[in-house]
PARO-548281 format. One line per 8 residues: their letters; for each residue x, y negated, z negated of C-alpha. Coordinates in pm, 1 decimal, decimal comma. Example, Ala and Ser with C-alpha at 12.3 -4.5 7.8 and 13.67 -1.06 7.14 Angstrom:
BEGIN
as> 1230,0 450,0 -780,0  1367,0 106,0 -714,0
//
This chain:
BEGIN
mkviinqn> 1787,7 -1748,1 -1273,1  1769,1 -1418,7 -1424,3  1804,8 -1101,7 -1208,7  1682,0 -744,4 -1236,6  1809,5 -488,0 -1036,6  1553,3 -215,2 -1089,0  1654,4 140,3 -1008,8  1312,5 298,2 -1048,0
tdphfnls> 1179,6 417,0 -711,8  807,9 505,5 -834,6  607,9 242,9 -643,9  323,8 270,1 -903,5  582,0 181,7 -1183,6  740,1 -102,4 -970,8  401,6 -274,8 -900,3  339,9 -237,4 -1269,3
veeyiikn> 662,7 -414,1 -1363,2  541,4 -697,7 -1144,0  222,2 -749,8 -1346,4  411,6 -729,3 -1667,6  658,8 -996,1 -1615,1  420,5 -1237,4 -1412,4  149,3 -1197,5 -1735,3  399,4 -1179,6 -2017,8
ydleedii> 680,8 -1412,5 -1952,2  668,4 -1788,6 -1975,4  897,4 -1829,7 -1656,4  1096,8 -2114,9 -1797,2  1368,0 -1947,6 -1600,0  1308,8 -1797,1 -1285,6  1364,4 -1422,7 -1235,8  1455,2 -1206,8 -904,1
mlwrndkt> 1393,0 -872,2 -927,6  1536,1 -622,7 -654,8  1399,3 -276,2 -593,2  1320,9 10,5 -376,3  1024,4 267,6 -327,0  1058,5 613,8 -240,0  824,0 682,2 86,8  502,5 485,3 8,6
vvigrnqn> 236,9 293,8 208,9  187,3 -36,2 27,2  -147,1 -211,9 106,4  -273,1 -552,8 35,2  -517,6 -615,3 -267,9  -800,0 -648,5 -23,5  -757,0 -386,1 217,5  -942,3 -65,8 302,1
pynevnle> -702,7 207,3 306,0  -924,0 426,4 523,9  -899,7 168,5 809,7  -509,9 86,8 755,3  -360,2 420,6 657,8  -349,9 759,4 835,3  -428,6 915,2 522,8  -392,9 1288,2 663,3
ylkangit> -57,7 1223,4 794,4  35,8 1060,4 443,6  -79,8 1356,6 255,3  94,1 1602,2 470,2  409,1 1450,8 432,0  410,7 1360,9 74,4  385,8 983,3 101,0  245,0 772,8 -198,3
larrlsgg> -21,3 502,3 -156,2  -13,6 232,8 -352,5  -203,6 -106,3 -395,2  -37,6 -445,9 -479,2  -153,4 -741,5 -667,6  -105,5 -978,5 -374,7  -289,7 -1005,9 -49,3  -194,8 -954,4 316,4
gavyhdlg> -114,2 -631,0 518,2  -0,4 -290,6 496,8  357,2 -173,3 487,8  560,1 124,7 488,2  845,9 172,4 237,1  1142,6 414,3 197,0  1481,2 398,2 41,9  1567,6 242,9 380,1
nlnytift> 1398,2 -83,0 259,8  1476,8 -326,7 -5,6  1216,0 -525,5 -195,3  1288,8 -853,0 -367,7  1027,2 -1045,1 -589,9  1088,1 -1386,6 -718,7  888,2 -1493,0 -1031,8  866,0 -1870,4 -1100,7
keknafnn> 638,7 -2122,7 -1232,7  765,7 -2426,6 -1000,5  454,6 -2598,8 -872,0  588,0 -2684,0 -519,8  662,8 -2304,5 -465,3  267,1 -2215,1 -424,3  209,9 -2092,3 -57,4  542,6 -2220,5 32,3
ykkfcmvi> 655,6 -1887,2 198,5  942,0 -2046,3 389,1  1139,1 -2162,9 58,9  1178,4 -1790,7 -55,6  1245,9 -1639,9 282,0  1532,5 -1891,7 349,0  1715,8 -1695,7 27,9  1712,2 -1387,2 254,4
ietlkyfg> 1781,8 -1590,5 563,2  2095,6 -1747,2 429,9  2214,4 -1418,5 293,3  2223,2 -1253,5 613,4  2422,6 -1525,8 783,9  2718,0 -1366,2 587,5  2661,5 -1072,7 784,2  2641,5 -1237,5 1115,7
ieanfegr> 2279,0 -1219,6 1153,0  2064,8 -1523,1 1272,7  1737,7 -1479,0 1132,3  1411,2 -1700,6 1156,8  1112,3 -1778,5 942,6  810,9 -1747,2 1156,7  411,5 -1740,6 1141,6  277,7 -1751,0 793,5
ndiyidga> 481,0 -1520,9 598,3  749,9 -1333,3 800,1  1108,6 -1305,0 897,4  1221,3 -1217,8 1250,7  1516,8 -1147,0 1447,9  1480,9 -1213,0 1827,9  1115,7 -1155,6 1819,0  1130,1 -842,5 1605,8
kfsgnaqy> 1011,7 -843,8 1226,4  1230,4 -694,8 952,9  1069,6 -857,1 651,2  702,2 -940,4 552,3  593,9 -1144,5 252,0  328,3 -1218,2 8,3  246,5 -1390,5 -297,6  37,1 -1361,8 -623,3
fyqdkmfh> -64,7 -1620,9 -850,7  -156,5 -1603,6 -1242,0  -244,8 -1915,6 -1419,0  60,6 -2161,8 -1367,5  301,3 -1884,0 -1258,7  350,7 -1682,2 -931,8  546,2 -1438,5 -772,5  670,0 -1396,5 -408,9
hgtilfav> 780,0 -1068,1 -292,6  895,0 -926,2 48,8  1038,2 -628,1 231,5  1382,9 -611,7 414,6  1414,8 -313,4 655,0  1770,6 -177,3 648,3  1711,9 164,1 789,9  1353,2 260,3 731,0
dlnvlskv> 1231,3 550,0 936,9  1016,4 392,2 1202,0  882,1 697,1 1342,3  720,7 767,5 1002,5  637,3 423,2 992,1  449,6 406,8 1333,9  241,8 726,6 1246,1  147,1 628,7 898,0
lvskekye> 11,5 279,3 970,5  -153,9 376,7 1266,1  -579,3 354,4 1204,7  -722,2 688,4 1296,0  -1069,7 526,4 1375,3  -1241,0 194,7 1396,0  -1515,2 117,9 1146,3  -1746,3 -149,4 1061,5
dkavksnk> -1577,1 -278,2 750,2  -1539,0 -590,4 537,7  -1189,9 -552,0 414,0  -877,5 -710,7 554,5  -687,0 -542,2 852,8  -317,8 -545,9 917,9  -147,2 -734,4 1196,6  83,6 -483,2 1366,4
skvvnlke> 413,9 -653,2 1495,6  716,4 -508,9 1686,8  978,9 -434,7 1369,0  1363,8 -361,8 1350,9  1578,4 -251,2 1113,4  1885,4 -453,8 1021,0  2136,0 -162,1 1089,1  2011,1 -202,4 1468,0
inssitie> 2138,4 -543,3 1434,7  2472,8 -490,0 1222,5  2565,8 -118,8 1209,5  2781,7 -180,7 905,5  2524,4 -364,7 695,9  2431,5 -208,0 354,5  2181,9 -257,8 101,3  2454,2 -288,1 -150,4
avidilit> 2652,4 -536,1 5,8  2341,2 -759,1 59,1  2253,1 -735,1 -303,9  2602,7 -851,9 -395,1  2605,4 -1142,4 -146,7  2256,5 -1254,0 -221,3  2332,8 -1254,9 -610,4  2696,2 -1371,2 -604,8
kvlklrkk> 2695,4 -1611,2 -292,6  2344,2 -1721,6 -226,7  2200,8 -1760,9 -577,1  2547,7 -1780,4 -757,2  2464,4 -1587,2 -1030,5  2674,6 -1382,3 -1264,4  2698,2 -1068,2 -1471,7  2544,4 -1260,2 -1765,6
dlyllnen> 2244,4 -1343,3 -1574,3  2159,4 -954,4 -1519,1  1857,0 -848,9 -1709,3  1720,6 -520,8 -1825,1  1367,8 -449,1 -1965,5  1388,3 -321,6 -2307,6  1221,4 0,0 -2441,5  908,7 -145,0 -2565,4
elkeveki> 867,8 -336,6 -2249,6  910,7 -19,6 -2038,0  626,6 131,2 -2247,9  392,8 -153,4 -2163,3  485,4 -113,9 -1790,9  390,6 242,3 -1805,6  47,0 165,0 -1994,5  -16,3 -75,4 -1714,1
knerfglw> 59,9 190,1 -1446,0  -180,3 453,5 -1642,3  -450,1 182,7 -1647,5  -425,1 33,5 -1297,5  -173,8 120,1 -1046,8  -173,1 503,6 -1087,3  -528,7 527,5 -1057,9  -724,8 659,2 -746,0
ewnygknf> -986,3 402,9 -817,3  -724,3 104,5 -794,0  -563,9 263,6 -475,2  -843,9 412,3 -283,7  -1150,5 271,2 -424,8  -1075,1 -118,0 -492,1  -1296,7 -342,2 -294,0  -1360,8 -168,8 25,5
sfqkikka> -1702,1 -68,6 220,0  -1767,8 57,9 561,0  -2011,9 243,8 747,9  -1965,0 593,0 941,3  -2189,6 789,5 1165,5  -2049,6 1140,9 1221,2  -2189,9 1424,2 1453,9  -2087,9 1745,8 1558,0
kfkggtie> -2217,4 2073,3 1684,0  -2139,6 2387,4 1512,8  -2218,8 2772,8 1551,7  -2509,7 2733,7 1325,7  -2643,7 2415,5 1479,4  -2581,5 2024,6 1500,4  -2516,9 1809,5 1186,7  -2526,8 1427,1 1200,1
ltfevkng> -2402,0 1241,1 878,6  -2463,3 876,4 835,7  -2330,0 706,2 539,7  -2177,4 399,9 361,9  -1860,7 374,9 146,5  -1881,8 105,2 -100,2  -1589,4 61,4 -356,2  -1461,5 423,6 -284,3
linnvkvy> -1810,4 596,7 -337,2  -2038,1 748,6 -100,9  -2362,8 559,1 -58,2  -2695,1 563,8 157,6  -2599,3 912,8 284,3  -2838,4 1074,8 547,8  -2812,0 1407,5 709,5  -2980,1 1513,5 1008,8
gdffgvkt> -2966,7 1809,6 1256,1  -3127,1 2138,0 1372,0  -2960,3 2360,4 1123,3  -3124,5 2619,9 921,1  -3032,4 2705,5 565,2  -3168,0 2792,2 208,9  -3101,3 2424,9 123,3  -3216,2 2124,6 299,6
nsdleell> -3064,2 1782,1 416,5  -3193,6 1643,4 88,8  -2972,2 1886,1 -129,6  -2659,1 1783,5 55,3  -2748,0 1418,8 47,5  -2811,5 1431,5 -341,9  -2489,4 1637,7 -376,2  -2277,4 1357,6 -205,9
inkpynkd> -2443,9 1045,0 -330,3  -2199,0 820,9 -539,9  -1926,1 1063,8 -516,1  -1563,1 933,9 -453,9  -1478,4 956,8 -100,9  -1199,7 1170,6 -166,1  -1138,5 1494,0 66,1  -978,6 1691,0 -228,5
yigklfre> -1247,3 1566,1 -491,6  -1532,9 1678,7 -222,5  -1343,2 1989,3 -127,0  -1365,1 2097,1 -527,0  -1732,5 1972,9 -568,1  -1840,4 2207,6 -246,9  -1667,4 2505,0 -387,2  -1817,4 2473,5 -725,5
ekvdnyfy> -2159,1 2417,1 -550,6  -2124,1 2682,3 -341,1  -2207,5 2463,3 -11,0  -2096,2 2766,0 208,0  -2442,3 2905,6 112,1  -2639,5 2601,7 194,2  -2667,5 2635,7 572,9  -2659,7 2928,8 825,2
litsneii> -2322,1 2960,3 1010,5  -2205,4 2615,3 882,1  -1925,4 2631,1 633,3  -1835,2 2395,9 379,5  -1487,0 2308,4 532,0  -1667,6 2217,2 853,9  -1869,7 1964,2 666,5  -1579,0 1838,2 498,4
dllfe> -1383,6 1802,7 828,0  -1678,0 1596,4 970,4  -1695,7 1377,5 668,9  -1321,6 1276,7 698,3  -1206,7 1336,2 1034,7
//
């Protein structure tokens, strides 16, 4: 087995590394990558971020949104969390979550921590979850990756992963579990010490097994990031749909908006109300149709189209707030 200790904390880059390795290495020898992300919410491949993430809180606090290749639920990462990814082509490892999680469970025993594999894909300590895991399959290869909470800001986690509103949607929702940091169990534990024990004692690897991506490989990873993981279309607009009905009374009258969002784009929008203006409901409908459901994008569009002048005593900001509240 080879080990990669990835020092990059850019989530879009790190997810690109996973794709590069799984699609370009023959994996005749297994690889484990250890890595961390700066403040990030990572959602599963099939999830709707508008249902899983408090996007207003995320934006206000400089937290990144990233969509991974594997399925499963939304998780929060910061530098108090360690991620591990194991790449393999071993056939009996497919969907065998416990096999990979045991590596972490065995490592923690060196620190006096008794952890257990529970449910489909998680590791718990006394009923509290500290590691969520997922898998991705490509041809005859796969990777298993998971989180390990050491000292994650649980206050931020609780706020950013709370759904602001319930939608009629077709995307996968996250299961919310009680979580715990390893620091709460063993105050002296460190990420560096766990990495050392994992590599030298559990996996029994040596310095010769350390591996670094070369310059050409890093360029290919950047290309993947620029073409997939760094794109709004991938992170926000990938494979989700939902319907919304929004209604509010303003100084200039009542507006009701009904619309669908499909693959990140506004569809089937209808505008109703008792408002007055130089423009009609059809004008606003035509402006919104097939536009990205993105607050910054719509804000710029409304300024360019001077939507403040559309309706009497109803501002463009009030319409935007209604769309995205």
